[in-house]
N, C-alpha and C positions, 0 to 999 in steps of 0.2 A: 503494499498500498504506499503511495505517496504522500510526502508531507506538504508539499509548495507546487508553486505553479514554477515553468519554466520560464526564462526569459522572453521565449517565442510566444508561448501562450499567453504572457501577460501583455505582450503588445499585439496580438491579436486581439484580445480584449479590448484595449484601450482603442485600438483603431475603429472597432466595430462600433463602441460607444460613441467616438467621434461624430462617425457617417451619421449614426443615429440621431444625435443632437443635433448635427448640422439641418438635417433634414426636416426636422421637427421644429427647429426656430424659423425655417424658411416658411413651413405652414402657419406658424403663428403670426409672423410678420405679413404674410399675405390675408389672412383673417383682419388684423387690423386694419391693415391700409383699405380692405373691403369694406369695414365698419365706418370708416373715416370717410369714405366717398358715398357710402347710402346717407350718412348723418346730413353731409353738407347739399346732398342732393334732395334729402326730404325739405332741408330748410331753404332750399332755394324754391322747391315746387310749391310750399307752405306760402311764402312771400307772393309768387307770381298766381296762386290759386287766390288770394286776398285780392290782389288788383285785378283780377278778370270777373270776380264775383262784383266787387266793387262797380265796374264799369258796367259788366251785364245787369246789375239792379237799375243803375239810373239810368240806363236805354229803355230796359223794360218798360218804366214808369215815365219815359220820356215821349215827345212827338216831335215833328217835322224833320228826319232823318235828312242830313245833307252829308254825302260821302264825295271826298275831293275838293277841288279846287273852285273860286267863284264865291257868290254870297252866300255866306253859311246859315242865313236866316231862310233861305229859300228850300225846299223839300229837294234833293237829288239824287237818283239812285246810280250807281256804279256797279254793276255787274261783272265789270274786268277788274275790280278792287282798286285800293287806295290806300295810303298810308294815313290819311286824316279824316277824320269821324267828327262830325258835331250832330248837335240836337238840342231840342228846348227841353228844360228840365221839367218836372211836376209842379216845381216853383218857378217856371217863366224865365228861368235863368239860362242863358246860352252857354251850354258845356262841349267843348272841344277835346278831342283825345289824338294823339299824332304819334307816329315813329320818330325818333331823333336819335339817330347814330346808331346808339346801342340800349337806348332805355325806351320807356313808353311814358309820355309826357301828358299831362292835363291843365287845361286853362278853363277857369268859371269866369263867365262874364266877360270882360275886356282886361284881365289880368295878365300876368305874366303866366309861362308853364313853368309847371313844376312837375319833376319824376316821380312817378306813382310805384316804380319797381328799384328795389335794392339794387346797389353797384354790384354784387357778388353775380348778378343775372345779366348775363349780356343775351341782348334781343338780337338777332341776327335777321328777323324780316317780321312786320306786324303788318297784315293787311285786312282791310274791312270790305266786305261785299254788302251792297244794301241793294233790297229789290222791295218794290211796291212803296216808297217813300212820298209819290206823289199822289195827289187825290185825283178820282176818276177813273183809277184802272181798278182791276177785281182783285189786286193781290194784298193781302194782310202785311204791313210793313214787317220787317225783320231784316236784323245783321247779322252775317257770319263774319265771325271774327278769328284770324288764323295766326299764330305766333310760331315763330320757329326759333329756338333759343338755345343756349347752352350754357354749361357752367364747369369750372374747373380747368385744369391745363394738363398737358401729356397725358399721363395713365388715368389722371383722374376727369378726365374729359367726359362729360355726358351730354349729350345732344338730344333734344326733343321737339315734337310738336304738338301745340295745343290748339283743340278747336272748339267754339261753342257757337249754337246759334240763338240769337235773341230776337224774341219777338214783340212788338208794341203789346201792351195790356189793353191800352184803350181802342175802342173800334174805330175804325179808319172810314167815316162816311162823310 
């Protein structure tokens, strides 16, 4: 019966231990990286969800939808899409949303545009499609909002597209 390990047996055991620990540490670091990316994406999506929910609610109760350039108080469709959307709120205040380089901005009345999305969110594209904005047609006014965005960089980069359809609550008669 042997009373100890030989030097070769000890070196083999240590080598196996080092290999197992290296693989285990790699797996743990990947889990931490995935968790960090998931938390970052959740924060970004929560912020974007709040901005879109706020826009949708105001549009739903608004009227005189105007999409694109021109006189903002005159209803105007844009089936081809545009980066500017304006409407009259339920309080009869003109509200305008626009895409400005990497953020969504809002203007109330004749004030200045202010960003409604956090700086962590990079908006790549914001497009509004408006149908039924004018009177005399048979369409009920509605706005389709399409947002292409991303967050993070390099390995933590996450791309996403968000679309929502908002229909005017009041009857268009």
